[in-house]
Every structure is written in C-alpha cells, then in structure tokens.
N, C-alpha and C positions, 0 to 999 in steps of 0.2 A: 390358588396362588399363581401368580404370574411366573412363567419360566424365565430363566436368565437370558438376557439379550446378548448375542455375540457382538463384540465391539466392531467388527468388520463383517458386514453382511452384503455380499455382491449381488443377492438376488434382485433387489430393486434397481440395479445399475442400468438395465436395458430400458426400464420404464422412465428413469431419470434422464437418460441420454435421449430418448424419444421426445420427452418433454422439453429438454433443452433445444433440441433441434426445432420444435414447433415454435418455441419462443423466439429463437434466433431468426426464423423466417420472417418475422415482423420487421426488424431493422434491415435485414437483407433486402426484403421487398421494397422498403422505403428508399434505400440507396439505389436500387436498380430503376425504380420509377423516377426518382429525381434526376438520375443520370442517364435516362433512356436517350439513345442517340449519341451519347458521348463515347469516346474511345475507351479502350480497356484500361489504359493508364489513368484516366480520370475516375473511372469507377473504383479502381483499386485505391486511389488516393482518398476518395470519399469514404470508403469502407475503413481505411486506416484511421481517419479522423473520428468516425463514429466509434470505433473500437477503443481508441484513446479516451474518449469522452466516457464511455461506459466502464472502463477500467478505473478511471478516477473515481466514479460513482461507487464502483465495487469496493475500493479502498476505504472510502468514507463510510460505507455501510458496514464494512468489516469492523471499523472502529466502533460504530453504533452497537454492533453485536457484542463486542467486548465490553463496552461501557455499560450495557444493560445486563451483563452476566448471563448472556444467552449462548455462550460458546458450547455449553453442554445441554442446550435445550432439547436436542436429540442426542442421546448418549451413545449412539452407534454411527457408523459411517459406511456408505454414502447415503443411505436412507434414514428413516426415522422409525425406530422399532421394526425394521425390516420392511417398511412401507415407503412409497414414493412421496408421501406427503403426511402431514399431521392429521388429515382427515381419516386416513386408514389406520392411523395409530391412536385414534381417540381413546379407546379403552385403556391402553397402556399409559398414555399421558395423564388421563383422569386418575388412575391408580397412583401414579408417582406424585401428582400434585396433592391428592388427598392425604397421603402418607406424610408429605412435607411441603405445605402450602408455600413456604418462602424458600424452598430448595431450587436446585438448578433446572428442574424440569417443570415447566408450566406451559399451558396452551400458547400464551403470548411468546414466551421464549422459544418454544418449538417453532412457531411460525417465523420469528425473526432469524433464527438459525437456518431454517430451510430456504427462505427467500435469499439469504446470502449465498447459499449453495446453488440455487437456481440461477442467480445472476452470474456467479462464477463459471458454471457450466455453459451458459449462454456466450460469455466472453470467449471461453475456450472453442466453441463452435465457430465463432466469427474468425478467430485467429486460424483455425484449421482451414476454413474456406479461403482466407487470405493467402495462406501457404500454398494451397492447391492451385489457386488462381495464378499465383506468381510463377509457379513451376510450369503451368500450362502456357503462359505468355512466353516463358524462356524457351520452350520447345517450339512454339509457333514462330517466333521472330526474335532472334538473339539481339539484345541491346535496346529493347523498347522500354525497359524499366530503369529508373534511376538508381537501383540497388540490386544486389545479387538475391535470387530466391532463397539462398541460404539464410538471409536475414530473417524473414518471417518464419523460416524453419527453426531457427534458433529460438525465436519468441514462442513458437509452439512447444518446443522441448522445455522451455522454462515454465510454461503453463502446466505441463505435467508435473514438474518439480513442485510447483505451488500446490497442486492438488494433493500431492504426498504430504506436504507440510500441513495442509488442512486436515487430512486424515489423521496424522499423528497428534495434531492439536486436541482432537477428540479422544482418540484411543489412549493417549498418555495423560489425559485429564489435565489439560491446560499446563503442560510442562513449560516453565518459563522460557527456556532456551528455544524451544520449538515455536512458541507463540511470537517471540521476538524475530526469529528467522522468517516466519510467515508474513510479518509486517514488512521487513526489509525486502523479502521476495516480491511482494506486491509493488513496492516502490521500484524494484529493479525492472518489473514488467512495464511499468509506467514509463520508465527511461528508455527501454528498447522501442516501445511504440512511439515515443517522442522523436527519437532519432529517425525512425522510419518515416514518420509524418513529415519531418523537415526535408527528407530526400525528395519528396514530392513538391514541397512548398517553394523551393528555389529562391529563398529570400536571404542571402548571406548578409552577415553583419561584419563590418570591417572594424576591428579592434586590434590594438598593438599586441604582439606575441606575448609581451611581458604581462599585459592585463589579462590575456586569456590564461597564462600560467597561474596568475593570481585567482582567477575564477575557478580553475581546477583545484587549487588548494582549499578554497572556501567550500567548494562542493564536497570535498573529502571531510572537512570539518563538520558540515551539515549532516552528512551521513552518520558520523560518529555521534552527534547530538541527538539525532533521531533514534539511533540504536539505544542510547542511554534513556531517552524518553519511553521507548518501547519497553525497556527493562523496568523502569519506574512503574509503568502502567501494568505490566504483567505480574509484577510482584506486589501490586496494590500498595505502593509506597508513597502515593501522592499525598496522603494525609499524615505521613510520618512526621512532617514538619508543619507546624502552625505558625503563621505570622511571617512577615517579610519586612525588612531584609534579614532579620534574625530568624532562627529556627528554634521553636519552643522556648523563646526568650533568651537564647544564647547565640552569640556570633559563631562560636565553634562548639556545637553540642557534642556529647559523647557519641562516637561513631565506630563501626566495625566494618571493614571492607572485605576481608578474606572470605567470609561466609556469604556476605551479600552479593559479591560478584563471582561466587562459585557457579559455574555453568551447569555442571552435572549434578542437579538436585531438583526435587519435586517442589511444587508450589507450597510455600510456607514452611519449608523444611530446610535444614542444612544438609550438606553432603552426607553426613552420617545418619540422617533421618530424624534429628532432633528439631524442636520447634525453633524457627528463625525468630530471633529476638528483635526488639525495637531498634537497638543501635545499628543493627545491619540494615534495616529499612531506612533509617536516618542516613546512613552512609550512602546508599543508593540515591536517595533524594538529593543530598548535598552535592554529590558529584555532578548530577544533572544540572543543578543550579549553577555550579561554577563554570562548567563547559558552556552553558547557555549564555553567560555573559561574554565569553570569548567568541562564540558563534554569532551572536547578535551584532557585536562590535565588528566582526569581520564582514558580515553581510552588509551592514550599513556603510562601511568604508568602500566595499565593492560597488554598492548602489551609487554612492557619491562619484566614484571614479568613472562609472559608466555614463552617468549624467554629463560628465565633462569630457567624454571620449570624442566627441565631434560627429557622432553618427546618430541620426534621429532614432533608428530603431534601438541602438544600444541605450540611448537616453530613456526610451520607453521601458526597457527591461530594468533599468536602474530604478525608475520610478516604482514599477511593480514590486521588485525585490525589497525596496525600502518600506513601501506600504505593508507588505505581507510580513516582514520582520517585525515591524511595530505592532501589528495585529497579534502575532505570536507572543510577544512580550506581554501584551495586555491580557490575552486569554490565559497565558501561563500564570500571571499573577492572580487572575480571578479564580483559577482552580484552587490555589492556596488560601486566598482570603475568604472565598465564598464556600469553602468545603466541597470543591469538586462538582459543581453543578454540571449536569449532563450537557447542557447547551454550550457552555464555555469549553468543556472537555472535547466535545465533538468538533467545535470550531478549531481547537488547538490541533487535533489530528488532521482535519481537512487543510489547515494552514501549512502543516508540515509537508503534506502531499503536494500542495500548490507551489511551495518553495522548491521542492525536487523538480516538479514539472518545469517551472521557470528556469532553473539552472540547467536542466537537460536541453531544453529548447535553445537557450543561450549558447551552450557549448556545441550543439549541433549546427547552429547557424554560423558560429564563428569558425568552426571546422570547415564548413562549406566555403567560407570566404578564403581560407588559406589554400584550399584545393583549386579554387577557380583559376588562378594564374597558371598553374600547372596544366590544367585541362586546356586552357587557351593556347599554351605554348606547344601542346602535343601536335604532331603532324596529322 
C-alpha cells in the first residue's frame, strides 16, 4: 500500500530550483549572445522583452493546465509525489491512474502540471536575474536605467506571491477563490512586465487626457470581466447555460447568486458544505454574460476612439483592441454553442491575456507621453 503523500514536500525543491536555473540559462545565454557588445541597458531591455513573452506563454499554458483538468496531476507541491519530475514518481502515478483511470492523476496530467511549474520557475529565475542586474547597474552608475531597480524587485516579490497561489491551488484542491486569484495574479505579473518593457521602448503615444481616463475605466471593467470569467471556469459553470442568446431556452432562467458568488467555499460546494446546485452555476454564468456585453461594448467604443485619435500608434492599438474583442466574442460564443471545445476555450483565455497586455502597453505608453513634457521642462 502506498504511503500518504504530504501536500507540501520541500525535499525536491533544491532539485527543482537547479532544474529551473539550468533551463533559464538557455534564454539567458540567447539574450547575452544576441546582445554581445551592447551596453547593459540594451541587455536588460532584451531580457525584459523575453521574460514578458515567456510570461504570456506561461499564462496560456496555465489555462491549458486548467482546461485539461491537470491542476492536480501531481497532488503535492512543489514536486510530484516528492520527486522532481513524473519520471521519479512513475510508480505512484501508475497506482493512482490504475485505481481511477479518469481521475485527476494520470501520466499525461502529471507532465502537463509539472511543465507548467517548470516554466513558472524559469520565469521566476529570469525575473530574479533582472532584479539583481538592475541593482548592480544602480550601484555602478546611478541613472543609467529608465526605471528604479525597485520596479523589478516588486515584480520579483509578486512572483513569490504567485508561487504561493500555485501552492495553495494544489494543497486546497482547486479552491475556486485561490484558482481565480492565481489567474488574476498572472495577469498582474504580465502588466508589471509590460510597464517595465515600455520604460525601455521609449515610444510614447499622444492621446487626450480624457481618452486616457476612459482607457483606465475600460481596463478596470476588463479586469472585472476576466475575474468573472475565471470564476465561471474555476466553478465549471461554462456549460450551465446552453444556447445563446437565451440560457436553457429562457431569457431569464432560474438563478441563485448568494451561494454562487460566495468566496469562502470549496469547489462544487456551498459555504456550508452542501452541494452547489444548478441555479447557482447558472447565476455565475449569466453574470459573466451580462458584464461581457458591457465590456465588449466599452472596448469597441475605445477602439473606435483610438482609431480617430490622430496618432498612428494609437490607431494601431485601436485596431488591435477591436480585433481581439471580436475574437473574444466569437470564442466565447463557441464555448457555449459547441460545448466548451478546448481549442476555443484556450483561445478565449489567451485572448483575455492579450487584451490585458494591449491595455497595459497602451496605458504605459500614454503615461510616458504625459511625463515627457515634465522631463523636458526639468532643468
């Protein structure tokens, strides 16, 4: 009989950290070779761009992990049955898969979960290198970077928070609030890196202050909609409604909100531990639909106003936001009409991350534009 596996086993942590360091050496070497002869600022800019790219990939792969029900593919943390990879955990995974072939632990799911952890640790190493490099530059020559070294330090601290969310996602058995916070935390990390990236890019966009305030409001609405989408996904409420624009053949089906939006509860349960009923799942789904209409409308209006802002870069952002919004609407409808196919669901998650990235870049560049005159006026 297999012994019980502790939920948190730090024994493989050193091996995982070493593996992450080895993997991170590949992109680090690529950046340094591509930028050989360049100054430190250009190297750090290239590293920031690469880390931003890998973070976006990490968010998309995290969605793939959730959509394939692989979040508990390795039921402990940070390793897999106390091992650094599913190879060492072969016997335990085989036993779990034999006992429950369609259960949460299979060889495929274990590899998906561990690859997600490997990529996450690699991103963490890159951000650690970025923070160390920024502080080194600060000590060598003050003022050679376009941002304070506290910026990548904040990003590094947030990576640690994300790691804790990842831990509790496993140890609390996909607790919906934790899983949703893990998703939002990944998007917050993407935003931090986007602002840091734009500090190097130096390509400000000139838009009216009123339009920038509108963009901030739309960004807030977008975050709310993504949080609701995460809540739908983590509660498996996507298929609670069939058909569109009606839900289960009704414009306003029976819904319950208090239990559905109760934060302190386990997956599939109410706050008191009872089974979460269909009206609660319908309520979760319908709120996401209603806010989706508001968010999509706001994004399309913002895209139209950016196209007419008179700035070529702003117009390109408008085109990108409009196109991604229409894609989100299409993939969202596909999830309902085609019973949540994984391709459409993955594209929907990736599209949400892309919209956040576009909004972050837009706000970062327009902020740079508002600061430029002040800098120019400084003695």
